[in-house]
N, C-alpha and C positions, 0 to 999 in steps of 0.2 A: 612302087614300092619305096616307103622312106628308107633312109639309111638308118641303122642301128643306131641307139644313143650309148655309145660304149663311155658314156660320162656316169651313169646308173652300176655299172659292173662293179667299182671298188665298192661302194656301200653296199651292193648285194655281198660281195665276198667277205666286209666286214662283219653284218650282220651272219651269216652263217659261220665265220670263226667264233664269233661270240657266241653262237648257237651251239657250237661244238666245245668250246669252253665249259658252256651251263652244260651242256649235256654229258660230258666227260665228269665234272664235279657231284651231278646228278645219279649218274651211275653207281656212286657209292651210296648214294642215298637209296636207290632202288634194291639194292643189294642187302642192302640192311633190313630193309622191307621187307623183302622176300623171304630170308634166314631168320631173321629176330622178328616176331610179329611186336614184342613189345619195347624194340629198340625207340630213344626219343633221338628222333630226328629233325626237331624242330629248332635247335641250334643250328646246324649244318643248313637247313632251309636259309635260315634268317641270313646267316651269310651268305650266301650264294643269290640270295634275293627269289627266290624260287619258293614262293609260299603255296602253291599247290602242295605242299609236301610237310605243312605245319602240322597237319594231323595225319592219324591212322590212313591207309588206304580204306575208301569204303565197297561194300560191296554191293554192284552193280544189279538190282531185279532186272531180268529180262522181263518185258512186260507180253501181255499176250499179242500176239502177231495177230494182226489181219489177216482173215479167214476166206473162203470163197462160200457164200450163202448160195442154197439150191433150195429151187422149185420145183417142187413134184404133184402130178397129178396122178389118177390111180386107174388100173383099167379095170374092169369089172366083175376081176377076182380080188378088187381092193389092193393088189401088188402098187406099190410106188412105182413113179416111171417119171423121170427129169424130164422137165420143161424146159428149165434152162436154169443157168447159175450166175449170179450178179457179183461182181466184184470189182473192186478199184486194185488189186492185186491180188493176179492168180497165183495162191498158194494153196498147198494141202500138205500139214504137217505130218511127218512119219516118223515111226521109233527108231532106234539105231539098228535094228535086224532087220529093217526095210529097207535099207542104203548098200547096196552093193560095195564088199570091201575095195575094190579098184577105185571109187570114186574118193573112200579116205586115204587110201595108200598114197593116189594120185595128188590129191590136197594138201598132205604132209608132205611128202616130196620136193614138191612145188614151191609152196608157200613157207614152210616153217621147219627146215626139215631135225630142229632140235624139240620140235613140240610137247614133246613127252619128256623132256628132262631140264626144260627153264621154266620159271617161276610166272609166266605171264609177259615177260618182256625178257628176250636175246640179246643181253648186252652186247655181247659181239658184233652182232650185227647191228645192234644201234650205233655202238662205235664208229666202225667201218662207213655206216652210211653217212654219220656227222662228218668223216673226213672228207668224201666223195662230194658232200655238201658245199663243203668249205670250199673246194677248188674249183667246185661248179657253180659257184654265187648262188646255191639253192637255202632253202631254209627249211629243215623241219618233215623232208620228204625220204620215203622207203624204212626198211626196219621194222616193216609192221607184223606183228607176229599173227597166227588165226586167231587168239584172244582179243588182240587191239584189232583186229579187224571186226570182230563180232562185238566189240564196245562201239566201233563205229557204228554198226548198223543197228544196234539199238538204241543211241542217239538221233540217229535219221530216222527210225523209225518214231522215235517219241515227239521229234519235230514235226515231221507229217501229221501228226495226229492234234499238234495246238491247233483250236478252234478260229483264233484271231490270226488274219491274212497277215499280218507286218509281224507279229510274235511269232509266227511260223516259219517267216521266212528268214527271220533275224535267228533262230533255234537252228535252220538248215545249214545256215551259212556257217555258224559256229561249228557245228558237227563235220563241215565237209573241206572248211578253208586250209591251204597248206601255211600252216606257223610252227613254231617251236610251243607256244601255249596249248595248242590242240594236241600234237603230241604227247607231251609231258602229261596232258589230263589222261588219254588214252593210256597211257603207260600206268598211272596210278590207279583206273580203274581197271586196267587187267589182271593187277595183281590182287586188287581188292576180290576180282571174280574170280581167278585162280584159287581163292581162302574158301569161297564160298561153294565151289563147283568142281565135279570131276572133271577130268580132260574128257572125259567121251561126252559127257555133257555139255562141255563147251562147244566141243567141234559138232554134235548135233547140233547145239542150237544155230550153230553159223551156216551148217547149210540147211537148217531150213529155213533160216533169215535173209539169205544170200539172196542178190539182185543176178539173173541171170539175162536180161534185158526184155524191153520193152514193156509189159506186164509182167512178165515172168519171174516169180518169187521161189526161191524152195528147190530143193534136188526133187522133189519126188513131180512138182510143177513140170520142171524144165526137161525132166525124162520123158512126161506123156506126150509134152508141145512138141519138142525139137525132133525125138524119136519114135513116138508112138509104142513107150514102154513104160513101165515103173521102173522105179529108181533101183530096185531089186534085181532087174535082170538087164542093169546095163552093160555092155561088152567092155570090155579094156579101152577100145578104141573111143567107144562111144563117151565114155566116163573122162577117159584125158580130154576131147573133145569140149565135155562141158567145162571141166577144171579151168579150160582153156580162156572160159570167157569172163571169169568172175575178177579180173583186174580192170578189163574195160569190158561189161557187158555187152555194150551197144556198138561198140567196134569189134567184137569177134563172135555177135550172133550168127547161128548160122541158118537163120530162116531170109536173111538177105544174101543174094546169091555173090553180091560183089565181096562178102567179107570172106566166103570159104577158103581163099586161098591164104589169107592173114591167120584164119583160124586154123589150118593146118599145119601150117609152117609154124604157129606158136606151139599147136598140141605134139609135132611133134619133136622140134629140138627145145623145146622148154619142157614142157610136162611130161613126155615118156622118157627124154634125158636125163631128166631128175628121178624119174622111177627106178630106170635101169642104174644109176649112181648109188640111188641110196637101197639097192639089189630089194626092190618091190618085186621087179620082175626080170625074168631073164630076157639073157640077149635073144633068143627066138622070139616069146613074148613081144618084145620092142620091136623086132623085125615088122612082124607079122602085121602089128596095130598101124605100125607107119608106113605100113603098103596096102592100108585098108583105106579107102577114099570115104569119103566122108558125104554119104548120104542121106540128107535128113530127111524124116518122115512128118512133117507138119500137122498136127492133130489140133489145128485148135478146138478150144474146151467152148461148150454151147452158151456161151455169156450175151447177156441183156434177151429181153423178151421177144428180139428177132430170128433168134433162135428156136421157138417154138413154133415160128410160122409153119415148117414142115408139118406139125399136126393141126394146124388151124389155129392154134392157143395164142396168138401173140399178143389179141387183145384182151383175153382174158387174163393172161401172165401181166399184163400194163394194170389191168383192173385190180389184181392183190397188191401190185406196188402201191398204188393209188390211195388201196386199205389201208396199209402198214404207214403212210404218208400221213392219211387226214385224219385217221384214229389214234396214233401216237401207238401203233402196238408196239414198238421196238425203240431202245433207248435213244435217243438224239432223232429221232426218226423223220418228226415234222421239219428237221433243219438239214436240208437236201446234201448242203456243202459240210456235213458234220455225222451223215445218216449211218447207224451200223450196220442198216442193210447190205451194204457193199462193203463190210468190213467185218463182221460179225461171227461169220461163221454157221448160220443158222440153216437148219432143215423146215422148210416150210411145206405142211401139207397141204395142199390145197382140194377143195372137195371137187374139183372137174372129174367128172367119169370119161376115161377116153373114148370108150366105147360108142358113148352117146355122142361125144364129140363130134367123133368121126365122122357117123352117120349125117352130124348135121352139116358139117364140110360137104358131105358128098352130094346134100339136099341142095344147099345154096350153089355150091358150082353146076350143079345139073342143069339150075334155070338161070340163076344169074350172074353175068359176064362182069368181069371185074371192070368194066369198061364200055360203054357203045356209044355209037355218035347219035344214037336218036335222044338221050338225056342225059344227065350226068346221074349217073343209078346208082343208088344203095340199097342194102338191105342187112337184115339185124336179125337174127336167131336167139333168143334166149330162153332157156330151160330150168326151174325151179321145182324144186321138190314138196310140195303142199306138207305142212306142219313140221317141216324143219328148216325151211326159208333157203337149203342150200343148193346153189348153184350149180347147176350138172353139166350143162351147155351152153356156150357164147360162140356165136360163131358171126360171119360177117363175110361181104364179098369182095373184101381187099385183102391184101397183105400189111402185118402192122409193119410200120416203118416211122421211126422215129427221128431220123434224120431229117430235118426240114431240107436240108439241098437237094436232098435226094427223092423229094414227093413225086411221085407220077400220078396218073388216072387211074393204076392199078394198086396201089397202094397208100396208105395214110398212116398218121398218127391220131386220128381221132375214132374212139371206139365207138360209133352209132348207139350201143345197146344201154348204155349209161349215162348218168347226169353229167352236166359237165365237167363238176369239180372232183369227178371221177374216170375221166377220160376224153374231155375236151368238147362234148355234141351237148347243141341247146336243146336237143329233142324234137319232137314233132307234134303235131296236132293227131291227137288220139281218133276224131272221127267217131264214128258210131261206138267203137267199144266204149266209149266211157257212157252209152247210156245205161251201163250194167248199175252206174252209183245211182240216177234217177229209179231204175227199178227196185233197186235196193230198199230206195228211202219210201218208196210207193209201200214194197210190203212191210214196210218198219211199222207205216202208219196205221196198220192192219187192212189194207186193201188188197184186193183177189188178181189172181192171173186172169179170173175171168170174167174182171169188170170191163165192160165195155165202156169205150172212149173214142170221141169223134178221131178220125184217122186221118180226113183232109186236111191239103194245104189250104192255109187263108192268112188274110192278113189279123196280126194277133197285136192287141191295144197291150203291151208293155207295163202299163201301170195294172194291170191284172194279174201279174206275179210278184209275190210275197219274194221279200229279201231281207230279211232281218240285220242281215251282215250289212249290205249297201244301201239298202233304202231302193224301193221301187223306181225306176225310169220313167220319163213320159215317152210317147212318140209310137210309132207301130214297127211291127217287124215282120215279115212275109218270108218263112223257111220254106221251101222247096220239097215235096219227097221226089225219093229218087224217080225217073222214068215217068215223072208225072201221074205218079200215085194218086187214085181218088177210092179209097177204099170203102168212104162212109165210115158206119159205126164199126170199129173190130175191137175183137179180145185184147187183152194186155199180154196173152199170151201169144195170140198170133201176129199182133203189133211186132212184140219181142223178135219173133222168127221171120217176120220179113224187114225188119228194121224200118220201120214208117214211122218218119218223123214228125208227121201231124200229131200223130197219136201219142207221142211222145211228150210232146209240148200241151197238150190235153193233158195229160199226167201232171206236168211240171206244175200247171195252174193250178193245182189240188194242195200242193206242197209248197215249201218254203225253199228257195234258193241256195241259201245259207247253209239246211241241214242239208242238203245234198251234197254240197262243198265238202261240210264236213264229214258227212258220209264216205266219201269220195278219200278223205284225208284219212279215216279210220283203215280203211285200206292199205293204206301205205302210200298214196299217190300224192307227186309232189312236182311242180315245175321243175324240166331238166335245167332251167337256169338256176334255179336257186331263190326266185321270187315267190310270193305265196299265189297258192291257186286262185282265182276270181271266180265268181258267181254271177258272171250274166246271163241272162238267158239260150245269148247262145251257145255257152259253155255244155249244154245238154247235149250238143252234136260234136262235143270234143273238140273245141277251140285251145284249150290249153295244151300246151307243149311238153310232151312228159316222153321219158324213155322205155323203151319195151320190156328192158329189167322191171322197172315200176308196173308195169301193166302186168307180165306174168307174176310175179308176188301178189299182185291185187287176185289175180283171178284164181291164185293157188290158193286163197283165204274161201273162196267160193266153194272150192272140190273139199277144203279142211274144215268142213261145219262151220264154217264164216269166223274160224280163227287166221286172224293176219300174222306170219311170222318173215321179219324183215329178213331181207338179203344177205347170207354170208358165204364169205369165200373163202376161209381158210378154217381147217377142222384143227388141226394141231401146228405148233413151232416147237420144235427142240433147240436148245442150244449145245453151243461147243461143248460142253461141259456135260450134254444129258438130260438137262434138267428143261423140263418143258415152261412155256410162257404162257402167260393168260391171251387170250385171242379172243376177238369179237364175238358175242353169242347173241344167237337170233333171239331179239324180243317178240314174243308169241303174245298176242293180245286180241278180244274178240272185236271184232268189227261189225257182225251181225249176230243175232241169235241163230243156232241150230236151224231151226225150221224155217225162218228166213234164207238162210241157203240154200236149203234142201228145195225149197221153193224157185229159189234164182234157180239151181242147177237144173232144175224140169224145165224152165221157161228156155233157157240157153241151148238146152238138146233138140228143142224145136230148130234152132238156127240151123243145126249138122242135118235135120231130118225133111231137109224137103225147102229148108228156106234158105235164108241168103249165103249159109256154111257150107251147102251141100258138096261143092266142090273139093271141100278140104277132109270130109269125112273119111277116115280108111276104111270102112266099111269092112274092118276084119272080126267083130264080135267084141271088142272093147269098146264099151261105154264111153261116150266122150259126149262135151258140150264147149259151145263155144259162142264168139261173136267178131264179127265182119267190122270193118270201120274202113271208111272214104272218104276224103275230105273233099272241101271245094274245086272244081276242076280237077278232080283226082291226082291231086299232086302227089300224097300219102296216101297208101292202101295196108290195111292190115287184119290179120286173123289172131286172134288169142282163144287158145282152146287147151282143154285140162282132160285130162283122164282122173280117176283118185289117186294117182303115182308122180304122173308126171303134167306141167302146168307149161307151155310154150307159146312163146309172142313169136310173131313174127310181121315184122316191118319190109317193106319194098316201098319205095318212091324218090323223089329228088333230093340229092345233097343240097344242090343250089337249085335254082328256076323252079318253074312251074309247069312244066311239059304234062300234058294230060296222059295218063298212065294206060285208060280208057281206050285213047285214041292214039293208041303207039302199040308197036308190034316189035316183040324181043324174040328173036331165037325161032320166029314163026309161032309165037303164042302171044296172045293180047295182054297187055300189060299189068291188067289188074286183073288176072287170072294167077300171074307168078306166086304171088303168097301162098295161094291154095295150093300149088303144086310142090310149091317147098313145105308146106307143111304138112301136107297129108304122104308125103315121101318119108320125110323125117319120121313123122309118128308110125308110120307103118311098121320101120324098122324098131323104132322105141318099144314098141307094145310088145313086141317079139322078146325081149330083154326084161322089161318092165310094164308086165301087161297089167292094166287097172280094173276095180271091180266096179259093182252095181253102185249108182249115186243112189243116198237115201230115198225114200218115199215124202216126197210132198204132201202137205196137209192141203187142205181146199182152199184155206182163208189160215194165214198164219195172223197168231191173236197179235194185238200190238205190244210192244215189247214195255 
């Protein structure tokens, strides 16, 4: 430890003495300003050099406080259920009647006994503080009334709301520095505030803005966090303990055990003693409260999307936030450092159905472990409502965790169900689920499900494939049928049910690869990495990396008579003033005609009736169609299927690496069967809640569009 620089003490005392003289002279000005609103104080101010008082005190208008935003899902009855809260400052503003009288009496007794009689500045206290400061060599500390403290808090809040970092830091320093200028400014603004608001309004504003340690702001949030009660239900001992924190919130906060002794000492010897002195409580009340141990009941709010993990909805919650950011739903939401999402006090009502979500989580958890030594296993289940695009369920085999320093094999920040810009996933090859777009183009071209094509695998001349986008390629391509199938000539309906690769290449040779790509785009399909879809011949087998959400929405269009509705996650947003804000709407456009969609649904029903998707069929009497997808080396496996009311995509595969699921056993089940197990269990449960109806009858040969 170095020796104290005593040479600075005379300078400090001189500055404090000058401050005392200035404050003494200013006291007269303040009294005049408080008592005589029209007094001409400019002359006195000029003589003293106190230019802050050259004009009358202004009325400081309290800004809207940072409020917590709540994100809701709904149960099947349509009742909102809190998923998570998002905030920079945990605060809930409450009314005067919602605060215990013990809090109000404790605050006035301890911080400002003459609060109800002074005009914003307590002159006797200010003069005593000035004398004490001069003796101690300090400048501009002490003597702050509740009104002056409220002014300081408003200025701090304003500073923290400034977008520019340097300006924000400078404003914060100006609002919190210990100086005579700051103290005089607070006095001036306090006088103006007293002229604009009643005493009760000032105290209420202070109690709603005050910092109580950490991210806790306002008496309501403090009561809930520290004691698990509302501000109205605080006992005398609890109220005194919270008021004891306002001078040094982080030094006296009682969620840190080391602070309990200091908090109790200040509670008993300052707050309760002051209340007794001011006759706000009796001796008996004082003694009982002082004898009460401090017993925190720390009740953390559900903050951040990880709070939605118990409902399995952390990734959906995160997706909602990405929608708000990317689509600029809220003011300044595109600027993460200044987003009103965490400060605006919104109620965000999402599309998530918690009953379906619970069934989705149960199905994924039943078959897909969070981690395995066999491979880096991932899984995603997404349900979209045909006709509306509303996302009703979104689950995966990990817990959501945005903390990159705490990522483990059991959790991740990457949402496997969405595109990169909405959750960090680059998508997965769609495999044969992508064949539906070749099927759609086949039917759009006026062809039939009963048409017969060559289903054998063989060497194909790439020049025989038309591509009006990229142009035909040279060379040969020899795709294989799964299991070495050699079905010979086969109908398109049978080729779809059995997912015969050779047949689909025969179909594609009669079509334009560019038009197949455009049809996929009409169904809302995009690459998850944001790049354009390609139209290579191999893309017929689903080599474009896409997201489960995109595929679910595409298949929902088939169930919706050919009309694709873009996915949406938000039903309503209500601001703190009760007004509703505009939210992204689903855009519904025709992907294919109703007749083509009916023919597609007819063919895809064959997939679950003895075809490659039979393992997924719930066989519960609810009509269902679907399509399997398996990529090269069985790295990714899919089943995407639908009823008339619910469309669900399930992906199970490698997050990293290329281990064959078909050659792997997980939990005693072959890896390539896991998708079916998950889809069947989930949709069996979902169909009891929202059973679908029969699909429209398909004509034998759709007409050309």
